[in-house]
C-alpha positions as MATLAB code, in Angstrom:
seq = 'XXXXXXXXXXXXXXXXXXXXXXXXXXXXXXXXXXXXXXXXXXXXXXXXXXXXXXXXXXXXXXXXXXXXXXXXXXXXXXXXXXXXXXXXXXXXXXXXXXXXXXXXXXXXXXXXXXXXXXXXXXXXXXXXXXXXXXXXXXXXXXXXXXXXXXXXXXXXXXXXXXXXXXXXXXXXXXXXXXXXXXXXXXXXXXXXXXXXXXXXXXXXXXXXXXXXXXXXXXXXXXXXXXXXXXXXXXXXXXXXXXXXXXXXXXXXXXXXXXXXXXXXXXXXXXXXXXXXXXXXXXXXXXXXXXXXXXXXXXXXXXXXXXXXXXXXXXXXXXXXXXXXXXXXXXXXXXXXXXXXXXXXXXXXXXXXXXXXXXXXXXXXXXXXXXXXXXXXXXXXXXXXXXXXXXXXXXXXXXXXXXXXX';
ca = [
     106.206  111.811  143.406;
     108.206  109.058  141.976;
     107.347  105.427  142.766;
     109.452  102.886  144.470;
     110.211  101.236  141.222;
     111.349  104.451  139.689;
     113.610  105.313  142.539;
     115.182  101.939  142.342;
     115.794  102.535  138.645;
     117.270  105.896  139.213;
     119.566  104.540  141.802;
     120.781  101.800  139.437;
     121.540  104.598  136.899;
     123.600  106.722  139.271;
     125.462  103.701  140.404;
     126.273  102.860  136.850;
     127.375  106.465  136.056;
     129.508  106.585  139.259;
     131.185  103.323  138.236;
     131.855  104.728  134.928;
     133.319  107.899  136.260;
     135.581  106.230  138.689;
     136.752  103.475  136.417;
     140.199  103.367  134.635;
     140.717  102.292  130.996;
     140.572   98.604  131.556;
     137.269   98.816  133.489;
     135.802  101.200  131.081;
     136.705   98.830  128.255;
     134.646   96.116  129.966;
     131.731   98.472  130.616;
     131.669   99.122  126.832;
     132.025   95.574  126.061;
     128.780   94.808  128.102;
     126.917   97.993  126.722;
     127.628   96.921  123.024;
     126.568   93.293  123.679;
     123.339   94.436  125.501;
     122.093   97.414  123.560;
     123.228   96.885  119.802;
     120.112   97.628  117.670;
     117.925   99.119  120.273;
     115.519  102.072  119.605;
     115.440  105.335  121.475;
     112.692  104.219  123.772;
     114.427  100.908  124.676;
     117.583  102.852  125.465;
     115.734  105.294  127.718;
     113.955  102.394  129.427;
     117.384  100.707  129.919;
     118.764  103.912  131.459;
     115.776  105.163  133.399;
     115.215  108.121  130.980;
     118.968  109.082  131.458;
     120.502  107.629  128.380;
     121.831  111.035  127.329;
     123.826  111.180  130.461;
     125.844  108.063  129.339;
     126.126  109.458  125.697;
     127.585  112.676  127.063;
     130.221  110.861  129.062;
     131.124  108.704  125.981;
     131.550  111.854  123.755;
     133.657  113.643  126.296;
     135.831  110.587  126.701;
     136.215  110.230  122.999;
     137.229  113.881  122.770;
     139.776  113.429  125.475;
     141.343  110.234  124.264;
     140.819  109.911  120.261;
     144.382  111.143  119.664;
     145.946  108.142  121.448;
     143.410  105.560  120.580;
     142.327  104.332  123.939;
     139.543  101.861  123.285;
     138.730  103.912  120.169;
     136.895  101.097  118.486;
     134.681  100.160  121.093;
     133.983  103.775  122.001;
     132.856  104.566  118.611;
     130.707  101.500  118.226;
     129.071  102.411  121.591;
     128.191  105.994  120.252;
     127.066  104.316  117.109;
     124.278  102.670  119.040;
     122.961  105.945  120.138;
     123.335  107.527  116.634;
     121.776  104.686  114.857;
     118.781  104.272  117.235;
     115.382  104.519  115.626;
     113.557  107.756  116.717;
     116.777  108.826  118.294;
     117.505  112.035  116.368;
     118.056  113.936  119.713;
     120.958  111.725  120.377;
     122.621  113.064  117.059;
     121.987  116.598  118.188;
     123.426  115.956  121.599;
     126.571  114.387  119.995;
     127.125  117.232  117.708;
     126.640  119.834  120.597;
     129.799  118.427  122.207;
     131.687  118.759  119.015;
     131.111  115.139  117.635;
     131.548  115.871  114.013;
     134.919  117.618  114.327;
     136.272  114.848  116.414;
     135.204  112.177  113.857;
     136.717  114.218  110.923;
     140.127  114.448  112.986;
     140.196  110.761  113.562;
     140.240  110.276  109.564;
     143.493  112.534  109.570;
     145.494  110.692  112.207;
     148.200  108.510  110.646;
     148.519  106.090  113.704;
     144.643  105.278  113.979;
     143.743  101.886  112.434;
     141.782  101.712  109.098;
     138.910  100.018  110.726;
     138.569  102.704  113.378;
     138.593  105.277  110.637;
     135.813  103.359  108.868;
     133.679  103.225  111.905;
     134.228  106.997  112.145;
     132.861  107.242  108.570;
     129.907  105.129  109.438;
     129.081  107.433  112.298;
     129.375  110.367  109.904;
     126.901  108.603  107.621;
     124.383  108.397  110.421;
     124.840  112.085  111.066;
     124.333  113.102  107.442;
     121.231  110.809  107.344;
     119.590  112.912  109.974;
     118.833  115.649  107.425;
     120.117  118.506  105.459;
     121.192  120.718  108.302;
     123.479  117.921  109.512;
     125.045  117.583  106.134;
     125.810  121.240  106.111;
     127.549  120.978  109.497;
     129.758  118.289  108.153;
     130.630  120.461  104.983;
     131.165  123.645  107.275;
     133.712  121.517  109.317;
     135.782  121.040  106.197;
     134.291  117.589  105.962;
     134.611  117.315  102.115;
     138.272  117.975  102.318;
     138.973  115.384  105.163;
     136.816  112.755  103.489;
     138.360  113.321   99.897;
     141.964  113.046  101.640;
     140.981  109.861  103.429;
     139.553  108.413  100.208;
     142.699  109.155   98.278;
     144.949  107.622  100.798;
     142.983  104.761  102.315;
     144.328  101.188  101.815;
     141.013   99.608  102.725;
     138.594   99.204   99.747;
     135.728   98.719  102.273;
     136.463  102.006  103.856;
     136.747  103.726  100.499;
     133.387  102.483   99.566;
     131.982  103.869  102.887;
     133.384  107.199  102.111;
     131.924  107.080   98.676;
     128.543  106.509  100.110;
     129.012  109.434  102.635;
     130.170  111.875  100.017;
     127.340  110.824   97.702;
     124.853  111.626  100.527;
     126.389  115.088  100.986;
     125.980  115.802   97.345;
     122.440  115.217   97.423;
     119.654  117.251   99.187;
     122.353  119.736  100.116;
     122.223  122.457   97.613;
     124.232  124.909   99.550;
     127.508  122.718   99.166;
     126.830  120.617   96.081;
     129.575  122.524   94.086;
     131.974  122.031   97.113;
     131.350  118.394   97.138;
     131.888  118.208   93.368;
     135.073  119.983   93.359;
     136.399  117.981   96.406;
     135.847  114.778   94.333;
     137.674  116.149   91.462;
     140.591  116.893   93.636;
     140.951  113.028   94.435;
     141.262  112.181   90.676;
     144.965  112.623   90.508;
     145.629  110.327   93.369;
     147.600  106.997   93.187;
     144.619  104.777   94.190;
     142.673  103.256   91.018;
     139.822  102.296   93.323;
     139.483  105.734   94.672;
     139.628  107.155   91.060;
     136.924  104.678   90.010;
     134.548  105.551   92.974;
     135.104  109.233   92.485;
     134.271  109.080   88.727;
     131.083  107.064   89.603;
     129.907  109.602   92.103;
     130.528  112.632   89.849;
     128.599  110.977   86.922;
     125.653  110.503   89.428;
     125.908  114.096   90.625;
     125.448  115.377   87.101;
     121.827  115.010   87.820;
     121.826  117.236   90.720;
     124.387  119.790   89.855;
     122.639  122.284   87.401;
     125.973  122.946   85.501;
     129.129  121.143   85.906;
     132.007  123.469   86.951;
     134.997  123.819   84.516;
     137.355  122.380   87.048;
     136.731  118.673   86.332;
     137.804  118.779   82.603;
     141.507  118.456   83.158;
     141.567  116.017   85.899;
     138.970  113.538   84.323;
     141.047  113.646   81.005;
     144.004  113.117   83.070;
     142.827  109.668   84.551;
     142.468  108.355   80.888;
     146.280  107.653   81.368;
     145.510  104.939   83.859;
     146.253  101.479   82.942;
     143.311  100.283   84.959;
     140.403   99.297   82.689;
     137.816  100.030   85.248;
     138.954  103.579   85.792;
     139.081  104.240   82.009;
     135.485  102.919   81.740;
     134.205  105.143   84.384;
     136.068  107.976   83.064;
     134.418  107.599   79.576;
     130.931  107.093   81.232;
     131.440  110.537   82.940;
     132.578  112.176   79.634;
     129.278  110.986   78.134;
     127.446  112.609   80.995;
     129.376  115.882   80.489;
     128.298  116.139   76.794;
     125.059  117.600   78.046;
     126.605  120.491   79.752;
     128.457  123.674   78.864;
     131.815  121.975   79.400;
     131.449  119.989   76.161;
     133.527  122.044   73.987;
     136.361  122.092   76.452;
     136.131  118.236   76.955;
     136.125  117.665   73.153;
     139.027  120.004   72.649;
     140.921  118.217   75.277;
     140.371  114.832   73.831;
     141.453  115.729   70.424;
     144.578  117.431   71.795;
     145.507  113.987   73.428;
     145.531  112.294   70.195;
     148.775  114.180   69.215;
     151.243  113.826   72.057;
     154.847  114.882   71.754;
     157.000  112.704   69.507;
     159.293  110.166   71.290;
     162.281  112.227   70.740;
     160.661  115.281   72.397;
     160.133  113.424   75.828;
     162.337  114.284   78.796;
     163.967  111.045   79.525;
     164.503  109.783   83.088;
     167.701  109.594   85.160;
     168.543  106.003   83.899;
     168.520  107.377   80.430;
     170.904  110.213   81.280;
     173.356  107.700   82.745;
     173.212  105.401   79.751;
     171.910  106.859   76.565;
     171.139  103.234   75.167;
     168.556  102.659   77.774;
     165.348  104.349   76.965;
     163.047  105.116   79.779;
     159.433  104.663   78.323;
     157.481  105.272   81.645;
     156.476  108.911   80.525;
     155.882  108.070   76.958;
     153.791  105.033   77.914;
     151.551  106.965   80.164;
     150.858  109.372   77.316;
     150.356  106.649   74.767;
     147.768  104.926   77.088;
     146.116  108.273   77.444;
     146.281  108.628   73.712;
     144.614  105.266   73.197;
     141.877  105.984   75.655;
     141.122  109.363   74.070;
     140.766  107.699   70.650;
     138.441  105.141   72.147;
     136.266  107.802   73.922;
     136.135  109.909   70.804;
     134.575  107.039   68.789;
     131.965  106.385   71.612;
     131.083  110.056   71.884;
     130.817  110.467   68.118;
     128.528  107.497   67.764;
     126.044  108.600   70.286;
     125.614  112.164   68.793;
     126.001  113.273   65.131;
     126.192  116.794   66.462;
     129.184  115.892   68.633;
     130.834  114.070   65.771;
     130.752  117.201   63.576;
     132.137  119.265   66.364;
     135.067  116.831   66.555;
     135.598  117.140   62.842;
     135.787  120.902   63.233;
     138.401  120.292   65.932;
     140.622  118.305   63.455;
     139.859  115.004   65.101;
     140.581  113.210   61.753;
     144.093  114.535   61.648;
     144.545  113.440   65.342;
     143.287  109.929   64.658;
     145.577  109.446   61.785;
     148.518  110.615   64.060;
     147.367  107.781   66.465;
     147.200  105.177   63.918;
     150.695  106.040   62.902;
     152.045  105.282   66.523;
     153.947  102.121   66.004;
     155.031  102.318   69.706;
     151.690  101.570   70.938;
     149.358   99.150   69.368;
     146.338  100.040   71.452;
     146.521  103.559   70.116;
     146.356  102.236   66.550;
     143.636   99.939   67.067;
     141.191  102.379   68.909;
     142.167  105.094   66.419;
     141.368  102.938   63.464;
     137.885  101.884   64.784;
     137.105  105.512   65.525;
     138.269  106.832   62.190;
     136.218  104.096   60.387;
     133.168  105.656   61.830;
     133.966  109.077   60.590;
     134.760  107.715   57.119;
     131.572  105.688   56.864;
     129.375  108.474   58.319;
     130.856  111.572   56.434;
     131.494  111.179   52.666;
     133.875  114.262   52.774;
     135.875  112.675   55.510;
     136.263  109.576   53.216;
     137.261  111.573   50.167;
     140.030  113.317   52.368;
     141.291  110.034   53.936;
     141.349  108.271   50.526;
     143.521  110.967   49.135;
     145.691  110.961   52.222;
     146.325  107.147   52.300;
     146.403  106.387   48.794;
     144.214  103.712   47.098;
     145.999  100.508   48.352;
     146.410  101.590   51.926;
     142.820  102.958   51.989;
     141.349   99.752   50.577;
     143.302   97.793   53.174;
     141.646  100.137   55.831;
     138.197   99.801   54.602;
     138.426   95.853   54.204;
     139.687   95.309   57.746;
     139.718   98.492   59.991;
     140.453   96.374   63.109;
     143.750   94.997   61.757;
     144.999   97.142   58.875;
     147.436   98.957   61.011;
     149.191   95.752   61.560;
     150.348   95.890   57.794;
     151.650   99.517   58.127;
     155.352   99.773   57.435;
     157.550  102.437   59.219;
     157.434  104.841   56.197;
     153.622  104.908   55.992;
     153.520  105.155   59.674;
     155.640  108.371   59.604;
     153.447  109.627   56.904;
     150.356  109.076   59.058;
     152.032  110.585   62.109;
     153.124  113.749   60.239;
     149.835  114.100   58.032;
     148.510  117.681   57.326;
     144.885  116.630   56.703;
     142.780  119.764   57.746;
     139.186  118.950   56.803;
     137.719  121.916   58.446;
     140.002  124.470   56.613;
     139.397  122.655   53.200;
     135.585  122.705   53.694;
];
């Protein structure tokens, strides 16, 4: 038999729930304000004490109202924060289960895809999903089973909020660890973001992929092309992370494909072979360099990456030589339209010349005594002294060390 004190507490709870059930939007907004202010940071026992062991009844009402109203954003931010109090409550794993039983995961993921919802509200949704994922492996699997990776990847690629993008990275990283059933799905979902227009998203994805190399037994072949593709980014932080990921991929079976792709980037189409843009078609004297410049930025980044990878492993350096990297680096040095390509290719070429005597022999023969001496005296600046005739000779060189060997 319940005590008088318990009966009083139960009546108080019933009055509160009836007040919520009969309230309209403005009144419910005030109830949410008071709830958030009074209960933020409370544990599961504290919430149960506050609601006379009936906190789940209020959580169910919050979740149902969220499901009914999330499409038109009625008190969405307050509603999400109120639910977050339950999901973040210490010892409150049962609240997570109750929230999911009413379709909580799917609702949060749908919110991310609504164009009219504020970025801040989407960010709160991501934080709630973080709490769900943090509850254990089966919850991570539930997020993935509800197309969570695709929804998160799309939001990461299109979000205008750096803070929201960082929160998504934390969540995706969580889904990629302790979740073996869906690790490859997470990995491929991340690579799908790389061609996006957001440099911050690209940077975060590259960081996450690099970390995931430790948990994915073998990197799928999918990431090679998109990773090489981001080398055309003019943002240094993106190029840096791309090269760090390429270094990590050297320990995996995709290494030959990565090296072959890098060498291929050293020899882009000659300028005359580019398809010019509409402005060029209207006025032949106006050259549209947008497409060539992107390719040249990629060429320079590839030359830089090749030097870094070769210096880290003699075996990699030898594989690159067999892939005709010396020929490609000489082509890049001869690119008078892009100084960065010349500089990075020169530095990388110096390493191969100083490390492999047979490369030195071929380069000396190809360049001639004077130009080769300029190269050896100052590999960082010798390209500034190359005239157009010499540049053309470099760009059209036929050095094939592998065949000659």
